[in-house]
N, CA, C and O atoms as a GROMACS GRO file, in nm:
protein
  596
    1MET      N    1   0.043  -0.131  -0.044
    1MET     CA    2   0.021   0.020   0.037
    1MET      C    3   0.114   0.142  -0.026
    1MET      O    4   0.234   0.166  -0.017
    2ARG      N    5   0.023   0.197  -0.084
    2ARG     CA    6   0.143   0.295  -0.078
    2ARG      C    7   0.038   0.488  -0.019
    2ARG      O    8  -0.079   0.506  -0.054
    3ILE      N    9   0.069   0.530   0.014
    3ILE     CA   10  -0.010   0.690   0.041
    3ILE      C   11   0.074   0.782  -0.030
    3ILE      O   12   0.194   0.803  -0.050
    4VAL      N   13  -0.082   0.845  -0.073
    4VAL     CA   14   0.050   1.012  -0.165
    4VAL      C   15  -0.025   1.116  -0.056
    4VAL      O   16  -0.088   1.061   0.034
    5GLU      N   17  -0.022   1.232  -0.060
    5GLU     CA   18  -0.076   1.311  -0.036
    5GLU      C   19  -0.129   1.435  -0.121
    5GLU      O   20  -0.033   1.510  -0.137
    6SER      N   21  -0.229   1.482  -0.173
    6SER     CA   22  -0.208   1.616  -0.318
    6SER      C   23  -0.259   1.705  -0.207
    6SER      O   24  -0.331   1.661  -0.118
    7PHE      N   25  -0.232   1.794  -0.212
    7PHE     CA   26  -0.174   1.927  -0.184
    7PHE      C   27  -0.299   2.029  -0.258
    7PHE      O   28  -0.359   2.130  -0.221
    8SER      N   29  -0.301   1.956  -0.362
    8SER     CA   30  -0.377   2.021  -0.481
    8SER      C   31  -0.394   1.970  -0.580
    8SER      O   32  -0.319   1.878  -0.612
    9PRO      N   33  -0.512   2.017  -0.674
    9PRO     CA   34  -0.570   1.971  -0.851
    9PRO      C   35  -0.426   1.919  -0.875
    9PRO      O   36  -0.385   1.803  -0.868
   10GLU      N   37  -0.364   2.026  -0.903
   10GLU     CA   38  -0.271   1.975  -0.995
   10GLU      C   39  -0.174   1.829  -0.944
   10GLU      O   40  -0.161   1.741  -1.029
   11ASP      N   41  -0.114   1.811  -0.817
   11ASP     CA   42  -0.052   1.768  -0.725
   11ASP      C   43  -0.160   1.614  -0.736
   11ASP      O   44  -0.096   1.512  -0.710
   12THR      N   45  -0.270   1.596  -0.760
   12THR     CA   46  -0.382   1.485  -0.797
   12THR      C   47  -0.391   1.475  -1.004
   12THR      O   48  -0.467   1.414  -1.079
   13TYR      N   49  -0.315   1.534  -1.021
   13TYR     CA   50  -0.339   1.507  -1.157
   13TYR      C   51  -0.224   1.449  -1.199
   13TYR      O   52  -0.197   1.355  -1.274
   14ALA      N   53  -0.136   1.561  -1.107
   14ALA     CA   54   0.056   1.472  -1.133
   14ALA      C   55   0.082   1.356  -1.121
   14ALA      O   56   0.168   1.292  -1.182
   15LEU      N   57   0.003   1.317  -1.033
   15LEU     CA   58   0.002   1.181  -0.989
   15LEU      C   59  -0.061   1.094  -1.080
   15LEU      O   60  -0.007   0.987  -1.111
   16GLY      N   61  -0.195   1.138  -1.137
   16GLY     CA   62  -0.251   1.047  -1.227
   16GLY      C   63  -0.195   1.009  -1.383
   16GLY      O   64  -0.211   0.916  -1.462
   17GLN      N   65  -0.118   1.140  -1.380
   17GLN     CA   66  -0.001   1.118  -1.529
   17GLN      C   67   0.086   0.998  -1.465
   17GLN      O   68   0.070   0.889  -1.520
   18ILE      N   69   0.180   1.006  -1.351
   18ILE     CA   70   0.296   0.914  -1.278
   18ILE      C   71   0.215   0.784  -1.319
   18ILE      O   72   0.279   0.710  -1.394
   19ILE      N   73   0.056   0.730  -1.277
   19ILE     CA   74   0.030   0.625  -1.282
   19ILE      C   75  -0.006   0.531  -1.465
   19ILE      O   76   0.009   0.411  -1.488
   20GLY      N   77  -0.068   0.676  -1.594
   20GLY     CA   78  -0.096   0.622  -1.705
   20GLY      C   79   0.074   0.648  -1.727
   20GLY      O   80   0.082   0.761  -1.775
   21LYS      N   81   0.156   0.614  -1.720
   21LYS     CA   82   0.320   0.652  -1.843
   21LYS      C   83   0.325   0.503  -1.700
   21LYS      O   84   0.368   0.395  -1.742
   22GLU      N   85   0.306   0.505  -1.633
   22GLU     CA   86   0.372   0.326  -1.585
   22GLU      C   87   0.287   0.236  -1.625
   22GLU      O   88   0.344   0.128  -1.643
   23ALA      N   89   0.138   0.231  -1.654
   23ALA     CA   90   0.006   0.212  -1.656
   23ALA      C   91   0.026   0.099  -1.791
   23ALA      O   92   0.061   0.177  -1.880
   24ILE      N   93   0.022  -0.036  -1.853
   24ILE     CA   94   0.046  -0.137  -1.913
   24ILE      C   95  -0.046  -0.202  -1.972
   24ILE      O   96  -0.163  -0.183  -1.935
   25ALA      N   97  -0.009  -0.318  -2.105
   25ALA     CA   98  -0.162  -0.321  -2.108
   25ALA      C   99  -0.255  -0.481  -2.032
   25ALA      O  100  -0.214  -0.586  -1.982
   26GLY      N  101  -0.378  -0.429  -2.055
   26GLY     CA  102  -0.411  -0.525  -1.898
   26GLY      C  103  -0.452  -0.421  -1.757
   26GLY      O  104  -0.552  -0.442  -1.690
   27SER      N  105  -0.371  -0.329  -1.734
   27SER     CA  106  -0.399  -0.304  -1.624
   27SER      C  107  -0.558  -0.231  -1.565
   27SER      O  108  -0.607  -0.140  -1.632
   28VAL      N  109  -0.622  -0.274  -1.450
   28VAL     CA  110  -0.707  -0.209  -1.429
   28VAL      C  111  -0.725  -0.129  -1.325
   28VAL      O  112  -0.661  -0.172  -1.229
   29TYR      N  113  -0.776  -0.044  -1.304
   29TYR     CA  114  -0.732   0.097  -1.187
   29TYR      C  115  -0.914   0.098  -1.135
   29TYR      O  116  -1.024   0.108  -1.190
   30THR      N  117  -0.876   0.085  -1.034
   30THR     CA  118  -1.034   0.090  -0.966
   30THR      C  119  -1.030   0.290  -0.857
   30THR      O  120  -0.976   0.321  -0.751
   31LEU      N  121  -1.121   0.377  -0.965
   31LEU     CA  122  -1.126   0.496  -0.812
   31LEU      C  123  -1.240   0.489  -0.747
   31LEU      O  124  -1.346   0.449  -0.794
   32VAL      N  125  -1.207   0.548  -0.582
   32VAL     CA  126  -1.338   0.556  -0.504
   32VAL      C  127  -1.260   0.686  -0.431
   32VAL      O  128  -1.160   0.742  -0.385
   33GLY      N  129  -1.386   0.682  -0.460
   33GLY     CA  130  -1.418   0.902  -0.360
   33GLY      C  131  -1.582   0.943  -0.347
   33GLY      O  132  -1.693   0.908  -0.388
   34ASP      N  133  -1.528   1.028  -0.273
   34ASP     CA  134  -1.727   1.092  -0.261
   34ASP      C  135  -1.672   1.209  -0.368
   34ASP      O  136  -1.554   1.240  -0.385
   35LEU      N  137  -1.787   1.264  -0.434
   35LEU     CA  138  -1.784   1.335  -0.504
   35LEU      C  139  -1.748   1.463  -0.465
   35LEU      O  140  -1.777   1.513  -0.356
   36GLY      N  141  -1.657   1.541  -0.592
   36GLY     CA  142  -1.611   1.652  -0.555
   36GLY      C  143  -1.454   1.647  -0.499
   36GLY      O  144  -1.382   1.746  -0.483
   37VAL      N  145  -1.399   1.439  -0.460
   37VAL     CA  146  -1.315   1.477  -0.411
   37VAL      C  147  -1.209   1.483  -0.513
   37VAL      O  148  -1.105   1.510  -0.452
   38GLY      N  149  -1.181   1.466  -0.672
   38GLY     CA  150  -1.100   1.478  -0.774
   38GLY      C  151  -1.120   1.358  -0.812
   38GLY      O  152  -1.023   1.329  -0.881
   39LYS      N  153  -1.162   1.307  -0.809
   39LYS     CA  154  -1.167   1.156  -0.920
   39LYS      C  155  -1.151   1.201  -1.112
   39LYS      O  156  -1.072   1.175  -1.204
   40THR      N  157  -1.238   1.254  -1.099
   40THR     CA  158  -1.194   1.308  -1.269
   40THR      C  159  -1.070   1.394  -1.323
   40THR      O  160  -1.049   1.412  -1.443
   41VAL      N  161  -0.970   1.459  -1.193
   41VAL     CA  162  -0.880   1.563  -1.220
   41VAL      C  163  -0.751   1.428  -1.201
   41VAL      O  164  -0.647   1.450  -1.263
   42PHE      N  165  -0.755   1.339  -1.147
   42PHE     CA  166  -0.687   1.205  -1.129
   42PHE      C  167  -0.688   1.124  -1.254
   42PHE      O  168  -0.581   1.078  -1.294
   43THR      N  169  -0.780   1.104  -1.310
   43THR     CA  170  -0.851   1.041  -1.483
   43THR      C  171  -0.779   1.104  -1.574
   43THR      O  172  -0.692   1.052  -1.643
   44GLN      N  173  -0.829   1.260  -1.576
   44GLN     CA  174  -0.781   1.342  -1.708
   44GLN      C  175  -0.597   1.343  -1.657
   44GLN      O  176  -0.521   1.390  -1.742
   45GLY      N  177  -0.552   1.307  -1.565
   45GLY     CA  178  -0.346   1.352  -1.512
   45GLY      C  179  -0.359   1.205  -1.574
   45GLY      O  180  -0.264   1.190  -1.651
   46LEU      N  181  -0.411   1.130  -1.572
   46LEU     CA  182  -0.392   0.911  -1.620
   46LEU      C  183  -0.450   0.925  -1.791
   46LEU      O  184  -0.379   0.862  -1.869
   47ALA      N  185  -0.489   0.950  -1.812
   47ALA     CA  186  -0.502   0.967  -1.941
   47ALA      C  187  -0.429   1.034  -2.016
   47ALA      O  188  -0.415   1.016  -2.137
   48GLU      N  189  -0.371   1.126  -1.940
   48GLU     CA  190  -0.277   1.291  -2.029
   48GLU      C  191  -0.110   1.144  -2.019
   48GLU      O  192  -0.025   1.172  -2.103
   49GLY      N  193  -0.085   1.057  -1.962
   49GLY     CA  194   0.004   0.929  -1.924
   49GLY      C  195   0.003   0.848  -2.053
   49GLY      O  196   0.081   0.767  -2.102
   50LEU      N  197  -0.106   0.896  -2.086
   50LEU     CA  198  -0.122   0.794  -2.175
   50LEU      C  199  -0.108   0.806  -2.268
   50LEU      O  200  -0.111   0.701  -2.333
   51GLY      N  201  -0.084   0.933  -2.345
   51GLY     CA  202  -0.024   1.050  -2.470
   51GLY      C  203  -0.200   1.037  -2.512
   51GLY      O  204  -0.229   1.021  -2.631
   52ILE      N  205  -0.290   1.043  -2.427
   52ILE     CA  206  -0.443   1.115  -2.482
   52ILE      C  207  -0.443   1.258  -2.500
   52ILE      O  208  -0.388   1.328  -2.415
   53THR      N  209  -0.481   1.294  -2.572
   53THR     CA  210  -0.513   1.401  -2.610
   53THR      C  211  -0.658   1.510  -2.614
   53THR      O  212  -0.658   1.630  -2.643
   54GLU      N  213  -0.749   1.443  -2.584
   54GLU     CA  214  -0.870   1.487  -2.623
   54GLU      C  215  -0.901   1.486  -2.448
   54GLU      O  216  -0.854   1.442  -2.343
   55PRO      N  217  -1.010   1.565  -2.497
   55PRO     CA  218  -1.130   1.619  -2.364
   55PRO      C  219  -1.122   1.473  -2.290
   55PRO      O  220  -1.147   1.370  -2.352
   56VAL      N  221  -1.090   1.473  -2.168
   56VAL     CA  222  -1.158   1.366  -2.038
   56VAL      C  223  -1.256   1.459  -1.970
   56VAL      O  224  -1.248   1.574  -1.926
   57ASN      N  225  -1.377   1.346  -1.979
   57ASN     CA  226  -1.468   1.421  -1.878
   57ASN      C  227  -1.573   1.278  -1.879
   57ASN      O  228  -1.627   1.218  -1.972
   58SER      N  229  -1.574   1.259  -1.742
   58SER     CA  230  -1.661   1.110  -1.682
   58SER      C  231  -1.767   1.082  -1.677
   58SER      O  232  -1.842   1.143  -1.600
   59PRO      N  233  -1.812   0.985  -1.753
   59PRO     CA  234  -1.888   0.918  -1.876
   59PRO      C  235  -2.039   0.862  -1.780
   59PRO      O  236  -2.089   0.750  -1.783
   60THR      N  237  -2.079   0.971  -1.709
   60THR     CA  238  -2.185   0.916  -1.637
   60THR      C  239  -2.266   0.864  -1.653
   60THR      O  240  -2.316   0.777  -1.582
   61PHE      N  241  -2.313   0.923  -1.797
   61PHE     CA  242  -2.479   0.899  -1.896
   61PHE      C  243  -2.464   0.701  -1.977
   61PHE      O  244  -2.534   0.607  -2.014
   62THR      N  245  -2.289   0.753  -1.957
   62THR     CA  246  -2.286   0.640  -2.108
   62THR      C  247  -2.227   0.536  -2.015
   62THR      O  248  -2.257   0.421  -2.047
   63ILE      N  249  -2.168   0.547  -1.932
   63ILE     CA  250  -2.093   0.407  -1.862
   63ILE      C  251  -1.986   0.390  -1.864
   63ILE      O  252  -1.930   0.344  -1.764
   64VAL      N  253  -1.908   0.424  -1.991
   64VAL     CA  254  -1.776   0.367  -2.035
   64VAL      C  255  -1.748   0.478  -2.148
   64VAL      O  256  -1.860   0.529  -2.160
   65GLN      N  257  -1.674   0.536  -2.225
   65GLN     CA  258  -1.633   0.651  -2.273
   65GLN      C  259  -1.459   0.560  -2.340
   65GLN      O  260  -1.362   0.530  -2.270
   66VAL      N  261  -1.470   0.547  -2.421
   66VAL     CA  262  -1.337   0.488  -2.476
   66VAL      C  263  -1.210   0.522  -2.570
   66VAL      O  264  -1.216   0.556  -2.688
   67TYR      N  265  -1.100   0.505  -2.497
   67TYR     CA  266  -0.973   0.636  -2.524
   67TYR      C  267  -0.890   0.624  -2.648
   67TYR      O  268  -0.770   0.649  -2.640
   68GLU      N  269  -0.946   0.587  -2.769
   68GLU     CA  270  -0.792   0.499  -2.809
   68GLU      C  271  -0.692   0.597  -2.882
   68GLU      O  272  -0.653   0.530  -2.978
   69GLU      N  273  -0.638   0.705  -2.886
   69GLU     CA  274  -0.548   0.819  -2.923
   69GLU      C  275  -0.373   0.766  -2.865
   69GLU      O  276  -0.282   0.746  -2.945
   70GLY      N  277  -0.361   0.756  -2.753
   70GLY     CA  278  -0.281   0.708  -2.648
   70GLY      C  279  -0.195   0.547  -2.657
   70GLY      O  280  -0.247   0.440  -2.692
   71ARG      N  281  -0.068   0.569  -2.621
   71ARG     CA  282  -0.025   0.402  -2.651
   71ARG      C  283  -0.086   0.333  -2.608
   71ARG      O  284  -0.055   0.214  -2.607
   72LEU      N  285  -0.177   0.370  -2.565
   72LEU     CA  286  -0.290   0.234  -2.475
   72LEU      C  287  -0.415   0.298  -2.526
   72LEU      O  288  -0.424   0.420  -2.540
   73PRO      N  289  -0.547   0.181  -2.564
   73PRO     CA  290  -0.621   0.224  -2.565
   73PRO      C  291  -0.691   0.201  -2.436
   73PRO      O  292  -0.674   0.105  -2.361
   74PHE      N  293  -0.776   0.308  -2.420
   74PHE     CA  294  -0.790   0.328  -2.217
   74PHE      C  295  -0.932   0.304  -2.189
   74PHE      O  296  -0.898   0.186  -2.201
   75TYR      N  297  -1.008   0.300  -2.173
   75TYR     CA  298  -1.176   0.249  -2.096
   75TYR      C  299  -1.168   0.294  -2.005
   75TYR      O  300  -1.092   0.252  -1.918
   76HIS      N  301  -1.283   0.449  -1.987
   76HIS     CA  302  -1.287   0.491  -1.835
   76HIS      C  303  -1.464   0.490  -1.771
   76HIS      O  304  -1.562   0.563  -1.755
   77PHE      N  305  -1.433   0.407  -1.759
   77PHE     CA  306  -1.636   0.382  -1.675
   77PHE      C  307  -1.658   0.412  -1.602
   77PHE      O  308  -1.559   0.408  -1.529
   78ASP      N  309  -1.744   0.454  -1.551
   78ASP     CA  310  -1.808   0.557  -1.426
   78ASP      C  311  -1.942   0.477  -1.382
   78ASP      O  312  -2.026   0.564  -1.403
   79VAL      N  313  -2.003   0.379  -1.341
   79VAL     CA  314  -2.037   0.282  -1.244
   79VAL      C  315  -2.135   0.369  -1.110
   79VAL      O  316  -2.205   0.307  -1.029
   80TYR      N  317  -2.125   0.463  -1.111
   80TYR     CA  318  -2.233   0.556  -1.010
   80TYR      C  319  -2.377   0.526  -1.053
   80TYR      O  320  -2.462   0.477  -0.977
   81ARG      N  321  -2.384   0.538  -1.099
   81ARG     CA  322  -2.547   0.524  -1.224
   81ARG      C  323  -2.632   0.406  -1.252
   81ARG      O  324  -2.752   0.423  -1.272
   82ILE      N  325  -2.558   0.239  -1.257
   82ILE     CA  326  -2.574   0.162  -1.277
   82ILE      C  327  -2.676   0.148  -1.141
   82ILE      O  328  -2.660   0.204  -1.032
   83GLY      N  329  -2.833   0.013  -1.204
   83GLY     CA  330  -2.878  -0.026  -1.140
   83GLY      C  331  -2.864  -0.159  -1.076
   83GLY      O  332  -2.897  -0.190  -0.962
   84ASP      N  333  -2.802  -0.240  -1.178
   84ASP     CA  334  -2.794  -0.362  -1.150
   84ASP      C  335  -2.630  -0.396  -1.184
   84ASP      O  336  -2.574  -0.317  -1.262
   85VAL      N  337  -2.549  -0.512  -1.128
   85VAL     CA  338  -2.466  -0.534  -1.211
   85VAL      C  339  -2.480  -0.581  -1.333
   85VAL      O  340  -2.389  -0.558  -1.414
   86SER      N  341  -2.591  -0.654  -1.372
   86SER     CA  342  -2.551  -0.678  -1.520
   86SER      C  343  -2.631  -0.567  -1.605
   86SER      O  344  -2.742  -0.584  -1.656
   87GLU      N  345  -2.535  -0.428  -1.609
   87GLU     CA  346  -2.628  -0.422  -1.731
   87GLU      C  347  -2.479  -0.314  -1.803
   87GLU      O  348  -2.462  -0.223  -1.884
   88MET      N  349  -2.371  -0.432  -1.678
   88MET     CA  350  -2.198  -0.391  -1.756
   88MET      C  351  -2.225  -0.493  -1.823
   88MET      O  352  -2.173  -0.446  -1.924
   89ASP      N  353  -2.264  -0.602  -1.860
   89ASP     CA  354  -2.303  -0.660  -2.007
   89ASP      C  355  -2.336  -0.618  -2.130
   89ASP      O  356  -2.298  -0.674  -2.232
   90GLU      N  357  -2.424  -0.491  -2.124
   90GLU     CA  358  -2.486  -0.452  -2.224
   90GLU      C  359  -2.374  -0.366  -2.308
   90GLU      O  360  -2.358  -0.353  -2.430
   91VAL      N  361  -2.271  -0.291  -2.148
   91VAL     CA  362  -2.198  -0.207  -2.286
   91VAL      C  363  -2.021  -0.235  -2.276
   91VAL      O  364  -1.919  -0.167  -2.286
   92GLY      N  365  -2.081  -0.457  -2.236
   92GLY     CA  366  -1.984  -0.503  -2.324
   92GLY      C  367  -1.812  -0.435  -2.227
   92GLY      O  368  -1.704  -0.394  -2.269
   93TYR      N  369  -1.868  -0.455  -2.091
   93TYR     CA  370  -1.756  -0.474  -1.977
   93TYR      C  371  -1.620  -0.560  -1.959
   93TYR      O  372  -1.520  -0.511  -1.907
   94GLU      N  373  -1.627  -0.713  -2.013
   94GLU     CA  374  -1.546  -0.789  -2.016
   94GLU      C  375  -1.461  -0.770  -2.161
   94GLU      O  376  -1.340  -0.793  -2.166
   95GLU      N  377  -1.551  -0.717  -2.294
   95GLU     CA  378  -1.365  -0.671  -2.337
   95GLU      C  379  -1.321  -0.588  -2.291
   95GLU      O  380  -1.202  -0.603  -2.262
   96TYR      N  381  -1.383  -0.454  -2.258
   96TYR     CA  382  -1.276  -0.352  -2.220
   96TYR      C  383  -1.130  -0.424  -2.099
   96TYR      O  384  -1.015  -0.443  -2.137
   97VAL      N  385  -1.178  -0.450  -1.970
   97VAL     CA  386  -1.140  -0.484  -1.892
   97VAL      C  387  -1.093  -0.586  -1.967
   97VAL      O  388  -1.019  -0.541  -2.054
   98TYR      N  389  -1.103  -0.692  -1.970
   98TYR     CA  390  -1.042  -0.805  -2.007
   98TYR      C  391  -0.972  -0.837  -2.170
   98TYR      O  392  -0.964  -0.935  -2.244
   99GLY      N  393  -0.924  -0.682  -2.174
   99GLY     CA  394  -0.884  -0.698  -2.330
   99GLY      C  395  -0.742  -0.584  -2.290
   99GLY      O  396  -0.720  -0.521  -2.186
  100ASP      N  397  -0.689  -0.590  -2.378
  100ASP     CA  398  -0.512  -0.540  -2.446
  100ASP      C  399  -0.508  -0.411  -2.373
  100ASP      O  400  -0.393  -0.373  -2.350
  101GLY      N  401  -0.653  -0.293  -2.308
  101GLY     CA  402  -0.616  -0.174  -2.291
  101GLY      C  403  -0.568  -0.170  -2.125
  101GLY      O  404  -0.522  -0.264  -2.059
  102VAL      N  405  -0.595  -0.031  -2.083
  102VAL     CA  406  -0.594   0.004  -1.967
  102VAL      C  407  -0.737   0.089  -1.900
  102VAL      O  408  -0.780   0.194  -1.946
  103SER      N  409  -0.790   0.021  -1.793
  103SER     CA  410  -0.953   0.006  -1.745
  103SER      C  411  -0.927   0.160  -1.647
  103SER      O  412  -0.831   0.236  -1.648
  104LEU      N  413  -1.040   0.164  -1.577
  104LEU     CA  414  -1.024   0.296  -1.498
  104LEU      C  415  -1.186   0.277  -1.462
  104LEU      O  416  -1.295   0.310  -1.510
  105ILE      N  417  -1.151   0.228  -1.388
  105ILE     CA  418  -1.368   0.243  -1.323
  105ILE      C  419  -1.410   0.310  -1.169
  105ILE      O  420  -1.395   0.280  -1.051
  106GLU      N  421  -1.477   0.430  -1.260
  106GLU     CA  422  -1.522   0.519  -1.067
  106GLU      C  423  -1.642   0.457  -1.044
  106GLU      O  424  -1.730   0.443  -1.129
  107TRP      N  425  -1.648   0.400  -0.866
  107TRP     CA  426  -1.726   0.414  -0.771
  107TRP      C  427  -1.721   0.251  -0.826
  107TRP      O  428  -1.828   0.193  -0.847
  108ALA      N  429  -1.539   0.153  -0.855
  108ALA     CA  430  -1.608   0.026  -0.823
  108ALA      C  431  -1.674  -0.008  -0.742
  108ALA      O  432  -1.764  -0.078  -0.787
  109ASN      N  433  -1.682   0.012  -0.578
  109ASN     CA  434  -1.733  -0.078  -0.528
  109ASN      C  435  -1.854  -0.067  -0.584
  109ASN      O  436  -1.816  -0.006  -0.685
  110LEU      N  437  -1.956  -0.076  -0.597
  110LEU     CA  438  -2.107  -0.057  -0.669
  110LEU      C  439  -2.130  -0.222  -0.753
  110LEU      O  440  -2.241  -0.274  -0.768
  111ILE      N  441  -1.983  -0.288  -0.803
  111ILE     CA  442  -1.950  -0.383  -0.922
  111ILE      C  443  -1.862  -0.479  -0.906
  111ILE      O  444  -1.809  -0.562  -0.980
  112GLU      N  445  -1.852  -0.442  -0.746
  112GLU     CA  446  -1.694  -0.596  -0.705
  112GLU      C  447  -1.709  -0.653  -0.689
  112GLU      O  448  -1.623  -0.702  -0.615
  113GLU      N  449  -1.831  -0.750  -0.722
  113GLU     CA  450  -1.830  -0.852  -0.758
  113GLU      C  451  -1.824  -0.914  -0.886
  113GLU      O  452  -1.833  -1.036  -0.898
  114ILE      N  453  -1.806  -0.817  -1.007
  114ILE     CA  454  -1.775  -0.850  -1.095
  114ILE      C  455  -1.587  -0.792  -1.173
  114ILE      O  456  -1.540  -0.803  -1.286
  115LEU      N  457  -1.540  -0.742  -1.061
  115LEU     CA  458  -1.442  -0.675  -1.092
  115LEU      C  459  -1.293  -0.785  -1.083
  115LEU      O  460  -1.272  -0.844  -0.977
  116PRO      N  461  -1.203  -0.803  -1.196
  116PRO     CA  462  -1.065  -0.886  -1.243
  116PRO      C  463  -1.027  -0.934  -1.030
  116PRO      O  464  -1.036  -0.896  -0.913
  117VAL      N  465  -0.980  -1.052  -1.130
  117VAL     CA  466  -0.927  -1.064  -1.005
  117VAL      C  467  -0.784  -0.998  -0.934
  117VAL      O  468  -0.721  -1.026  -0.832
  118ARG      N  469  -0.771  -0.909  -1.027
  118ARG     CA  470  -0.594  -0.874  -0.941
  118ARG      C  471  -0.647  -0.665  -1.027
  118ARG      O  472  -0.647  -0.624  -1.143
  119TYR      N  473  -0.668  -0.623  -0.946
  119TYR     CA  474  -0.640  -0.488  -0.985
  119TYR      C  475  -0.601  -0.368  -0.894
  119TYR      O  476  -0.623  -0.386  -0.774
  120THR      N  477  -0.539  -0.234  -0.936
  120THR     CA  478  -0.524  -0.173  -0.814
  120THR      C  479  -0.582  -0.047  -0.786
  120THR      O  480  -0.586   0.061  -0.844
  121GLN      N  481  -0.629  -0.092  -0.677
  121GLN     CA  482  -0.723   0.045  -0.615
  121GLN      C  483  -0.738   0.189  -0.570
  121GLN      O  484  -0.647   0.204  -0.489
  122ILE      N  485  -0.800   0.295  -0.579
  122ILE     CA  486  -0.715   0.416  -0.606
  122ILE      C  487  -0.811   0.479  -0.493
  122ILE      O  488  -0.920   0.522  -0.531
  123THR      N  489  -0.777   0.486  -0.361
  123THR     CA  490  -0.895   0.556  -0.325
  123THR      C  491  -0.807   0.762  -0.264
  123THR      O  492  -0.711   0.804  -0.200
  124ILE      N  493  -0.912   0.814  -0.335
  124ILE     CA  494  -0.930   0.986  -0.259
  124ILE      C  495  -1.019   1.011  -0.161
  124ILE      O  496  -1.141   0.996  -0.166
  125GLU      N  497  -0.907   1.076  -0.016
  125GLU     CA  498  -1.041   1.128   0.072
  125GLU      C  499  -0.972   1.252   0.159
  125GLU      O  500  -0.865   1.292   0.203
  126LYS      N  501  -1.092   1.277   0.154
  126LYS     CA  502  -1.056   1.463   0.162
  126LYS      C  503  -1.023   1.467   0.330
  126LYS      O  504  -1.050   1.370   0.401
  127ASP      N  505  -0.958   1.600   0.386
  127ASP     CA  506  -0.970   1.576   0.506
  127ASP      C  507  -0.927   1.759   0.552
  127ASP      O  508  -0.819   1.816   0.566
  128LEU      N  509  -1.054   1.799   0.562
  128LEU     CA  510  -1.036   1.932   0.586
  128LEU      C  511  -0.958   2.043   0.671
  128LEU      O  512  -0.926   2.161   0.658
  129GLU      N  513  -0.947   1.948   0.760
  129GLU     CA  514  -0.852   1.985   0.872
  129GLU      C  515  -0.681   2.050   0.865
  129GLU      O  516  -0.618   2.134   0.929
  130LYS      N  517  -0.642   1.919   0.707
  130LYS     CA  518  -0.550   1.991   0.644
  130LYS      C  519  -0.547   2.038   0.562
  130LYS      O  520  -0.443   2.064   0.501
  131GLY      N  521  -0.711   2.084   0.512
  131GLY     CA  522  -0.737   2.245   0.411
  131GLY      C  523  -0.785   2.198   0.307
  131GLY      O  524  -0.811   2.079   0.289
  132PHE      N  525  -0.806   2.324   0.196
  132PHE     CA  526  -0.994   2.226   0.160
  132PHE      C  527  -0.882   2.186  -0.031
  132PHE      O  528  -0.934   2.169  -0.142
  133ASP      N  529  -0.772   2.184  -0.006
  133ASP     CA  530  -0.746   2.122  -0.117
  133ASP      C  531  -0.689   1.988  -0.127
  133ASP      O  532  -0.646   1.922  -0.222
  134TYR      N  533  -0.704   1.964   0.021
  134TYR     CA  534  -0.565   1.832   0.039
  134TYR      C  535  -0.621   1.714   0.007
  134TYR      O  536  -0.743   1.725   0.019
  135ARG      N  537  -0.595   1.623  -0.024
  135ARG     CA  538  -0.681   1.453  -0.050
  135ARG      C  539  -0.519   1.372  -0.019
  135ARG      O  540  -0.402   1.408  -0.028
  136LYS      N  541  -0.578   1.264   0.015
  136LYS     CA  542  -0.537   1.161   0.080
  136LYS      C  543  -0.611   1.029  -0.087
  136LYS      O  544  -0.719   0.995  -0.135
  137ILE      N  545  -0.460   1.005  -0.108
  137ILE     CA  546  -0.423   0.935  -0.231
  137ILE      C  547  -0.420   0.839  -0.202
  137ILE      O  548  -0.329   0.785  -0.265
  138THR      N  549  -0.511   0.708  -0.079
  138THR     CA  550  -0.436   0.512  -0.136
  138THR      C  551  -0.367   0.432  -0.267
  138THR      O  552  -0.433   0.376  -0.354
  139ILE      N  553  -0.338   0.433  -0.265
  139ILE     CA  554  -0.298   0.293  -0.389
  139ILE      C  555  -0.279   0.189  -0.306
  139ILE      O  556  -0.273   0.205  -0.184
  140CYS      N  557  -0.268   0.058  -0.371
  140CYS     CA  558  -0.322  -0.068  -0.290
  140CYS      C  559  -0.375  -0.161  -0.400
  140CYS      O  560  -0.482  -0.129  -0.452
  141GLU      N  561  -0.322  -0.254  -0.434
  141GLU     CA  562  -0.275  -0.367  -0.490
  141GLU      C  563  -0.395  -0.490  -0.447
  141GLU      O  564  -0.357  -0.559  -0.352
  142VAL      N  565  -0.507  -0.520  -0.492
  142VAL     CA  566  -0.605  -0.645  -0.452
  142VAL      C  567  -0.596  -0.765  -0.562
  142VAL      O  568  -0.633  -0.750  -0.679
  143ALA      N  569  -0.546  -0.877  -0.513
  143ALA     CA  570  -0.597  -0.959  -0.563
  143ALA      C  571  -0.697  -1.056  -0.460
  143ALA      O  572  -0.703  -1.073  -0.338
  144ASN      N  573  -0.789  -1.122  -0.610
  144ASN     CA  574  -0.862  -1.204  -0.474
  144ASN      C  575  -0.926  -1.162  -0.398
  144ASN      O  576  -0.941  -1.213  -0.287
  145GLY      N  577  -1.010  -1.006  -0.455
  145GLY     CA  578  -1.105  -0.936  -0.275
  145GLY      C  579  -0.950  -0.894  -0.223
  145GLY      O  580  -0.891  -0.816  -0.299
  146LYS      N  581  -0.912  -0.917  -0.159
  146LYS     CA  582  -0.753  -0.879  -0.061
  146LYS      C  583  -0.696  -0.822  -0.104
  146LYS      O  584  -0.668  -0.829  -0.223
  147GLU      N  585  -0.634  -0.708   0.007
  147GLU     CA  586  -0.515  -0.599  -0.021
  147GLU      C  587  -0.413  -0.680  -0.022
  147GLU      O  588  -0.372  -0.772   0.048
  148GLU      N  589  -0.385  -0.635  -0.100
  148GLU     CA  590  -0.193  -0.719  -0.090
  148GLU      C  591  -0.107  -0.634   0.018
  148GLU      O  592  -0.107  -0.512   0.031
  149VAL      N  593  -0.034  -0.730   0.092
  149VAL     CA  594   0.046  -0.606   0.208
  149VAL      C  595   0.187  -0.577   0.161
  149VAL      O  596   0.258  -0.497   0.223
   0.00000   0.00000   0.00000
């Protein structure tokens, strides 16, 4: 487990960039955090790290947005609005997540039962005592539903 402190949206974006540059084909990242913590900013940084230059926004109403212009395809999921996990079949979830691109799943806690065996969980949390823009970002590898130590 790794904890990164972000003191600004720029810090959060930069961390996303680093992770995007390090991402390999088949990488799956889950992104968990309350509304307004910076999930989209992080995702935009990750996309830039993959070499994607087009605007990246949260696909809240389409569930998945596909970007193919970077060094690897990028599949950005936002599952906040799904009513049932079976809806993920309709968007081609398995083709993306088990494909040769990089997947990032916002609100992944809502579809835990279909997450792959291995993924990287990224949790972003506010701590207003440390400032309005402060974020604690926890990155941990998960295998078989358990955090690796």
